[in-house]
C-alpha positions as CSV (number, residue, x, y, z in Angstrom):
1,M,10.2,-27.3,-17.9
2,K,12.3,-24.7,-16.2
3,P,12.2,-24.6,-12.5
4,T,10.7,-20.8,-12.7
5,R,7.9,-22.3,-15.0
6,L,7.2,-25.1,-12.6
7,L,6.8,-22.8,-9.6
8,H,4.1,-20.9,-11.8
9,E,2.5,-24.3,-12.6
10,L,2.4,-24.9,-9.0
11,G,0.6,-21.7,-8.4
12,Q,3.3,-19.4,-7.1
13,S,4.4,-16.1,-8.5
14,L,7.9,-15.1,-9.3
15,W,8.9,-11.4,-8.7
16,L,12.4,-9.7,-9.0
17,D,13.5,-8.0,-5.9
18,N,15.5,-5.3,-7.8
19,I,14.9,-2.5,-10.3
20,T,17.5,-0.4,-12.2
21,R,17.3,2.0,-15.1
22,E,19.7,0.0,-17.0
23,M,17.7,-3.3,-16.8
24,L,14.8,-1.2,-18.3
25,D,16.9,0.3,-21.0
26,D,18.8,-2.7,-22.1
27,G,15.8,-5.1,-22.2
28,T,16.8,-7.2,-19.3
29,L,13.6,-6.9,-17.2
30,R,11.6,-7.7,-20.5
31,R,13.6,-10.8,-21.1
32,Y,13.3,-11.9,-17.4
33,I,9.5,-11.6,-18.1
34,D,9.7,-13.7,-21.5
35,E,12.3,-16.2,-20.4
36,L,12.2,-16.6,-16.7
37,S,8.6,-16.2,-16.0
38,V,9.0,-13.1,-13.6
39,T,5.4,-11.4,-13.2
40,G,6.2,-8.5,-10.8
41,L,8.9,-6.7,-8.8
42,T,9.7,-5.1,-5.7
43,S,12.1,-2.3,-4.7
44,N,13.3,-0.7,-1.5
45,P,15.6,2.3,-0.6
46,T,18.7,-0.1,-0.3
47,I,18.0,-1.1,-4.0
48,F,17.4,2.5,-5.1
49,D,20.7,3.5,-3.4
50,E,22.6,1.0,-5.0
51,A,21.2,1.8,-8.4
52,I,21.6,5.7,-7.9
53,G,24.7,6.1,-5.9
54,K,26.9,3.5,-7.8
55,T,26.0,4.2,-11.4
56,A,25.6,7.2,-13.9
57,A,22.5,5.9,-15.1
58,Y,20.4,8.5,-13.3
59,D,22.6,11.5,-13.5
60,A,20.8,13.1,-16.3
61,G,17.4,12.5,-14.7
62,I,18.9,14.1,-11.5
63,A,20.2,17.1,-13.2
64,A,17.0,17.7,-15.0
65,K,14.9,17.5,-11.8
66,A,17.4,19.6,-9.9
67,R,17.1,22.3,-12.7
68,A,13.2,22.0,-12.3
69,G,13.4,23.0,-8.6
70,L,13.2,19.3,-7.3
71,A,15.6,18.1,-4.3
72,G,15.7,15.5,-1.7
73,E,12.8,13.1,-1.2
74,A,10.6,14.8,-4.0
75,L,13.3,14.3,-6.6
76,F,13.8,10.9,-5.4
77,T,10.1,10.0,-5.7
78,E,9.8,11.2,-9.2
79,L,13.0,9.7,-10.2
80,A,11.9,6.2,-8.9
81,L,8.4,6.5,-10.1
82,E,10.0,7.2,-13.6
83,D,11.3,3.4,-13.4
84,L,8.4,2.1,-11.6
85,R,5.8,3.3,-14.0
86,R,7.9,1.8,-17.1
87,A,8.2,-1.4,-15.1
88,A,4.3,-1.4,-14.2
89,D,3.6,-0.8,-17.9
90,L,5.6,-4.0,-18.9
91,F,3.5,-6.0,-16.2
92,R,0.2,-4.5,-17.0
93,P,-0.8,-7.3,-19.4
94,I,-0.2,-9.7,-16.7
95,F,-2.0,-7.4,-14.3
96,D,-5.0,-7.3,-16.6
97,A,-5.0,-11.1,-17.5
98,S,-4.9,-12.1,-13.6
99,R,-7.6,-9.4,-12.8
100,G,-5.1,-7.7,-10.5
101,E,-3.9,-10.8,-8.6
102,D,-0.4,-10.6,-10.3
103,G,1.7,-8.1,-12.3
104,W,2.4,-5.8,-9.6
105,V,5.6,-3.3,-8.8
106,S,6.2,-1.8,-5.3
107,M,7.4,1.5,-4.2
108,E,8.3,2.2,-0.3
109,V,7.1,5.1,1.7
110,S,10.2,7.1,3.4
111,P,11.2,4.7,6.1
112,L,11.6,7.8,8.2
113,L,7.8,7.6,8.8
114,A,7.8,4.0,10.2
115,D,6.5,5.2,13.7
116,D,4.3,8.0,12.3
117,A,0.9,6.5,11.2
118,D,-0.8,9.9,10.1
119,A,2.4,10.8,7.8
120,T,2.8,7.2,6.6
121,I,-1.1,7.3,5.3
122,E,-0.6,10.8,3.7
123,A,2.7,9.7,1.8
124,A,1.0,6.4,0.6
125,K,-2.0,8.2,-0.9
126,A,0.6,10.7,-2.5
127,I,2.7,8.1,-4.1
128,H,-0.4,6.1,-5.1
129,A,-1.9,9.3,-6.9
130,Q,1.6,10.4,-8.4
131,A,2.4,7.0,-9.7
132,A,-1.0,7.1,-11.7
133,R,-0.7,3.2,-12.2
134,P,-3.2,0.8,-11.0
135,N,-0.8,-2.1,-10.4
136,L,1.7,-0.2,-8.1
137,L,1.8,-1.2,-4.6
138,V,2.8,1.1,-2.0
139,K,5.1,-0.5,0.8
140,I,4.2,0.2,4.3
141,P,6.2,-1.4,7.3
142,G,4.4,-3.9,9.6
143,T,5.5,-1.8,12.7
144,A,2.7,-0.8,15.1
145,A,2.2,2.4,13.5
146,G,2.3,0.9,10.1
147,V,-0.4,-1.4,11.1
148,V,-2.7,1.6,11.8
149,A,-1.8,3.1,8.5
150,I,-2.3,-0.1,6.5
151,E,-5.8,-0.3,7.6
152,E,-6.3,3.4,6.6
153,A,-4.5,2.9,3.3
154,I,-6.6,0.1,2.2
155,Y,-9.9,1.8,3.2
156,A,-8.7,4.7,1.2
157,G,-8.2,2.4,-1.7
158,V,-4.4,2.4,-2.0
159,P,-2.9,-1.0,-2.8
160,V,-0.3,-2.0,-0.1
161,N,2.8,-4.2,0.1
162,V,3.1,-4.8,3.7
163,T,6.8,-4.9,4.5
164,L,9.1,-6.1,7.3
165,L,7.1,-8.9,8.6
166,F,9.1,-11.4,10.4
167,S,6.7,-13.7,12.4
168,R,3.2,-15.2,12.6
169,E,2.0,-12.5,15.0
170,H,3.4,-9.8,12.6
171,Y,1.6,-11.3,9.6
172,L,-1.6,-11.9,11.5
173,A,-1.7,-8.1,12.5
174,A,-1.0,-7.1,9.0
175,A,-3.8,-9.6,7.7
176,E,-6.2,-8.1,10.3
177,A,-5.4,-4.5,9.3
178,Y,-6.1,-5.4,5.6
179,L,-9.4,-7.5,6.5
180,R,-10.7,-4.4,8.6
181,G,-10.0,-1.9,5.8
182,I,-11.7,-4.2,3.3
183,E,-14.7,-4.5,5.7
184,R,-14.9,-0.9,6.1
185,R,-15.2,-0.4,2.3
186,I,-17.8,-3.0,1.9
187,A,-19.8,-1.2,4.8
188,V,-20.0,2.0,2.9
189,G,-20.5,0.5,-0.5
190,L,-16.9,1.0,-1.7
191,D,-15.3,-1.6,-4.1
192,P,-13.6,-4.3,-2.1
193,R,-10.8,-5.0,-4.8
194,V,-8.0,-3.5,-3.3
195,G,-4.7,-5.1,-3.8
196,S,-2.3,-6.2,-1.2
197,V,0.5,-8.4,-0.3
198,A,2.2,-9.4,3.1
199,S,6.0,-9.8,3.0
200,L,7.7,-12.2,5.3
201,F,11.5,-11.8,5.5
202,I,13.1,-15.0,5.8
203,S,16.9,-15.2,5.5
204,R,17.7,-12.7,8.3
205,W,16.5,-15.1,10.9
206,D,19.2,-17.7,9.9
207,R,21.9,-15.0,9.8
208,A,20.9,-13.6,13.3
209,V,21.4,-17.1,14.9
210,A,24.2,-18.5,13.0
211,D,26.7,-17.9,15.8
212,S,24.6,-19.0,18.6
213,V,23.2,-22.4,17.7
214,P,24.5,-25.9,16.8
215,V,25.4,-26.5,13.2
216,T,22.6,-28.9,12.9
217,L,20.1,-26.1,13.1
218,H,21.9,-23.6,10.8
219,N,19.8,-22.4,8.1
220,R,16.5,-24.1,9.4
221,L,15.0,-21.3,11.5
222,G,13.7,-19.2,8.4
223,I,12.0,-22.0,6.9
224,A,10.4,-23.2,10.2
225,V,9.3,-19.6,10.7
226,G,7.9,-19.4,7.1
227,R,6.1,-22.7,7.4
228,R,4.3,-21.6,10.6
229,V,3.0,-18.5,8.9
230,Y,2.0,-20.3,5.8
231,R,-0.1,-22.5,8.0
232,A,-1.8,-19.3,9.5
233,Y,-2.2,-18.0,6.1
234,R,-4.0,-20.7,5.0
235,E,-6.3,-21.1,8.1
236,L,-7.1,-17.4,7.7
237,Y,-8.4,-17.8,4.2
238,A,-10.5,-20.6,5.3
239,T,-12.6,-18.8,7.7
240,P,-16.2,-17.6,7.5
241,R,-15.2,-14.1,7.8
242,W,-13.2,-14.5,4.7
243,A,-15.7,-16.3,2.9
244,R,-18.2,-13.5,3.3
245,L,-15.6,-11.0,2.0
246,A,-14.7,-13.1,-1.0
247,A,-18.4,-13.4,-1.6
248,A,-18.6,-9.6,-1.7
249,G,-15.7,-9.5,-4.4
250,A,-12.5,-9.0,-2.1
251,R,-9.3,-10.7,-3.1
252,P,-7.0,-12.2,-0.7
253,Q,-3.9,-10.3,0.6
254,R,-1.2,-12.8,-0.9
255,L,1.6,-14.1,1.2
256,L,4.9,-12.9,-0.2
257,W,8.4,-14.5,0.6
258,A,11.0,-11.8,1.0
259,S,14.7,-12.0,1.6
260,T,14.9,-15.3,-0.1
261,G,18.6,-14.9,-1.1
262,T,20.8,-17.2,1.0
263,K,23.3,-15.4,3.3
264,D,25.5,-18.5,4.1
265,P,28.0,-19.2,1.4
266,N,27.7,-22.7,2.4
267,A,24.0,-23.2,1.6
268,R,22.6,-23.8,-1.7
269,P,21.7,-20.6,-3.3
270,T,18.1,-21.7,-4.0
271,L,17.4,-23.2,-0.5
272,Y,14.8,-20.7,0.4
273,V,13.1,-20.8,-3.0
274,E,12.8,-24.5,-3.0
275,A,11.5,-24.7,0.5
276,F,8.9,-22.0,0.0
277,A,7.5,-23.5,-3.3
278,A,3.7,-22.8,-2.2
279,P,0.5,-22.1,-4.1
280,D,-1.2,-18.9,-3.6
281,T,2.1,-17.0,-2.6
282,I,4.6,-14.9,-4.2
283,D,8.5,-15.4,-4.0
284,T,10.5,-12.1,-4.6
285,M,14.2,-12.8,-5.4
286,P,17.5,-11.0,-6.3
287,E,18.8,-11.5,-9.7
288,K,21.5,-13.8,-8.6
289,T,18.9,-16.2,-6.9
290,L,16.7,-16.0,-10.0
291,H,19.5,-17.1,-12.1
292,A,20.5,-19.8,-9.7
293,L,16.8,-21.2,-9.8
294,A,16.8,-21.0,-13.5
295,E,20.0,-22.9,-14.0
296,H,19.8,-25.5,-11.2
297,G,16.9,-25.2,-9.1
298,D,15.1,-28.4,-8.0
299,I,11.5,-28.0,-7.2
300,K,10.4,-31.4,-5.5
301,G,6.8,-30.3,-4.4
302,A,4.8,-27.9,-2.6
303,M,5.1,-26.8,1.2
304,P,2.8,-28.5,3.5
305,I,-0.5,-26.6,4.4
306,D,-0.4,-27.6,7.9
307,G,3.2,-26.3,8.5
308,G,4.8,-29.7,8.4
309,D,7.6,-29.9,11.1
310,A,7.6,-26.1,11.7
311,E,6.7,-26.5,15.4
312,G,8.9,-29.2,16.2
313,V,11.9,-27.2,14.7
314,L,11.0,-24.0,16.3
315,S,10.9,-26.0,19.8
316,E,14.5,-27.0,19.0
317,F,15.6,-23.4,18.6
318,V,13.7,-22.4,21.9
319,G,15.7,-25.3,23.6
320,A,18.9,-23.8,22.1
321,G,18.1,-20.6,23.8
322,V,16.4,-18.6,21.1
323,D,13.6,-16.3,22.2
324,L,11.6,-16.3,19.1
325,D,9.2,-13.4,19.9
326,A,12.2,-11.0,21.0
327,L,14.3,-11.9,18.0
328,A,11.3,-11.1,15.6
329,S,11.0,-7.7,17.4
330,H,14.6,-7.1,17.0
331,L,14.6,-8.1,13.4
332,Q,11.9,-5.9,12.5
333,R,13.6,-2.8,14.5
334,E,16.9,-3.7,12.7
335,G,15.3,-4.0,9.4
336,A,13.7,-0.5,9.7
337,E,17.0,1.0,10.7
338,A,18.7,-0.5,7.9
339,F,16.1,1.0,5.5
340,V,16.6,4.3,7.4
341,K,20.3,4.2,7.1
342,S,20.1,3.5,3.2
343,W,17.5,6.1,2.7
344,R,19.7,8.9,4.5
345,Q,22.6,7.8,2.2
346,L,20.5,7.8,-0.7
347,M,19.4,11.5,0.0
348,R,23.1,12.4,0.4
349,H,23.8,10.9,-3.0
350,I,21.0,12.7,-4.7
351,A,22.0,15.8,-2.9
352,D,25.8,15.4,-4.1
353,K,24.8,14.5,-7.6
354,S,22.5,17.4,-7.8
355,A,25.1,20.0,-6.9
356,D,28.0,18.3,-9.0
357,L,25.8,17.7,-12.1
358,G,23.8,21.1,-11.9
359,P,26.4,23.5,-13.3
360,K,27.6,21.0,-16.1
361,H,24.0,20.3,-17.3
362,T,22.9,23.9,-17.2
363,A,26.0,25.4,-19.2
């Protein structure tokens, strides 16, 4: 049995952390579904900037939308949703068969809104309506403002992928927002079945400390943080509070492992994927990591529910001078800033291509 299938047998979903028009057109995504057990995908501004800025696959679409009067964010949103609707339709049988647990795709709100809760809520509602697909998650960052927006979006019935989570505290804040949104829906007689995932970023932890800790601690911090969060996740869904919500028909907000491609060239490319083999979770990974997993992944068993040695390993990092709380906050800010940079670059690419392609395509 392929390692990709073994993870599914263990109870984990495999999602692709990428989308391009080319992989839709040439059947690559269809093959990933059929041959590598991929059951969903995620996207972000950096992924779309790479796809739109460095290929000609979107040129005709940009030209047509520019001629129709679209520009900037409005043009990009429709361009991206064209791809995501196609992907959502490919995953729809999985979504239906799993009763909404799996088979999702994700679209990010503008990262410029990360500190504006009201604008994020309105953007999430607009994307959800414009997408017109039940299996599209709207990505909202787990910042302080984002947590407010997450609760309101869930209450409004908008499926949410909470992104840019880096610690147990980040995760619990996102989970609490989800639970409050669901509880409010139940209180007014609304359907509690609103999809959501909470995305914990892994590899950036290890990249951040690579030059400041002993070699013996290299590539161990992200795994320890993830194990700590997994324990909190399992504990949360064993509470009487969740039992009441589940009895009313609510679904768990699934924990998603993000940033699971290794950044260290000396590490196994499947290091994080193997470490985060865990039931009731999702692992979203870049194509390179997906192929490495399929070819030589080694799935030895499930992550311990109690977090295993996580606390001991984290204590070693504290002893080496790492302030875990401060670093989590830094990584979240840094991640938000990186998406803003990609977003602005993406808007420039779209503006430049609109200007360059317009005259040629209207002649």
